[in-house]
N, C-alpha and C positions, 0 to 999 in steps of 0.2 A: 511471587514472581513466576512467570512461565519458565519451565525448565525444558530444554531441548529434548530430553528423553521422556517427558511427560505429555507434551502437546504435539500432535501431528495431525494436520488437516490434509485430507487426500481427495483426489479425483482420479479418474482413469489414467490421466497422463501426468499429473503434477502431485507434489507433496510440499507442504509448507511446514516449517518449524521455526520457533522463535530464534532470532538472530543470536549468535554467541561469538565469542572471540575467535573460534576456529573458522568462522565464515568471513573474517576480515580480509584475508588475502584475495579470495575469489571476488568479493564485492569491489574492493579497490581496483582490481584489474579491469573491471568493466565500466568504471566511471570515467567518461570522456567529456570534453567540451561540447561535442555535438549531441551527446546524450542529454546533457543538462541545459541545453539551449531553452527549453520550455519549463525549466524548474526554477524555483525561487532561490536556488543555491548553485554554486559553481563547484567544479572538482576541487578536492582538497589540494593544497599547495604541496604537501608531502605526506609521507606515511605517519609522522608524528601528529600532524593535524588530523588525519583521518582517525587515528587511534583515540584522540580526544573526542571526536564526534561519536564514534560507535560506543564508546564508554558511557556517553550520556544516554544512548538508547537503552543500555543495560540498566542504568539507574532508573529511567522512566518505566521500564518493565517491572522493576522491583517495586516502584511506587504505585504501579497500577494505573498510570496516566497515559501511557503510550505502549503499543505493541508493534514491533517490527518483525516481520516474518521473511525468511529466506524462501524463495521459490526455486524448487528443483524439479528436474525431469524425473518422473517416477522410474522410468527405465534408465538405469545408469547413474542417476544422481547428479547430472550436470547442473551447475549453477545457472539460473535464468534471470534472476533479479530480486527485487524486494517489494513487499507490499506491507502497508501499515495502517493501523487505526490509531489516530492521534487525538489528544485532548479528550480522553475517554470520560473524564469526570465532568465535562461540560454537557449542557443539555443536548447538543448535537455534535457528536464526534466527527472527526475529519478523516477521510481516506486519502491515501497516496500510493502510487505504484510506479515502478520503472522496470523495464525489461532490457536486458543487454541488447545492444544494437543488432548483432548478427541473428537475433531471434525475433525481430519485429515482424509484424504482419502474419503471425501464426495464431492469434487469438489467446495468447498466453496471459496478457494483461487482463483481459475481460474475465477469463476463467479464474485467475488468482483473486481479483477483486470480488467476484461473486462468492468464492470460497470464504474469504475473510469476512464479508458481509454476513453470510449465513452463520459463521462461527460467532461473530460479535453479537448478533441478535439473539442467539440461543445461549451463549455463555455469559455475556455481559448485559443482556436484556436491553440492547440498543434498538430503538424503533425507527431511526432515520439517521442519515449521514450527510455531511457536506463533502463535496468533491470539487475542490478548486482546480481549474485547468486553464492553461494559456488559451486565449481565444483562437489562436491559429493552430493549435494542436488538435487537428481533426480526429486522428485515431483515438486519442484519449477522450475526446468528447463523445465519440461513438461508444466507448466503454460505459460512460455514465448513462447515456440514452438507452443502451441495451438493457440496463438494469432499472429502467423506469425513472431515471433522473430527469428533473426539470430545472431550468435555469431560474434561480431565485435571487441572483445578485451579480454584481461586477466589482472588480477591484483592480487597482493598478499597482504593479510592482516596478522596481527600477528596470527590470528586464522586459516586461510585457504587460499587456492588459489581460486580465483573466476573467473568466465567468465562473460562478459558483453554482454547481448543481446540488440539488437536494435529492438524495436517493432514499426511497422508503425501504423498510425491512421487507424481505420477501413474504408473500402471503403465508407460506409454510411456517414462518416464525412468529406471525402475529397471534396474539391471544384471541380466544373466541369472542366474537362480537366486534372485533376491530375490522375496519375496511382498509 
């Protein structure tokens, strides 16, 4: 299991640590109906529901199947959102990200996804990722495209039609001889 005190992914302005129980209050406070309009889930009905959700994240981290990271501002430690690598034991793991609404349009999502992609390819030896996104969620689509993602499929959820991007591992993470 990733321990919050053992794993820290950093950039000049962000730091990511594995989600832990101490992050639950800040996370729940930022989950709103408008934030989740392009997500496959809705805000939890209450705190007890959310507690059951985040506890499954901790179990998945222990099992090594999913990793959920808290995104924080490097200066001051403000909670900014979550980014995850899911279904790690499948051939192509899946990425997901959300950023608190008052911090949209700052490039935080793109930076956090890039950081977790670099971490996963070097730590977990992942060579490519799926990134499902609502077709109408243009900012999230730009994240995938900025990381070299190309559309490889479509799916329909009860809430929206989504496109599935495939994002390759960065060149810096590829083994010699790979393109």
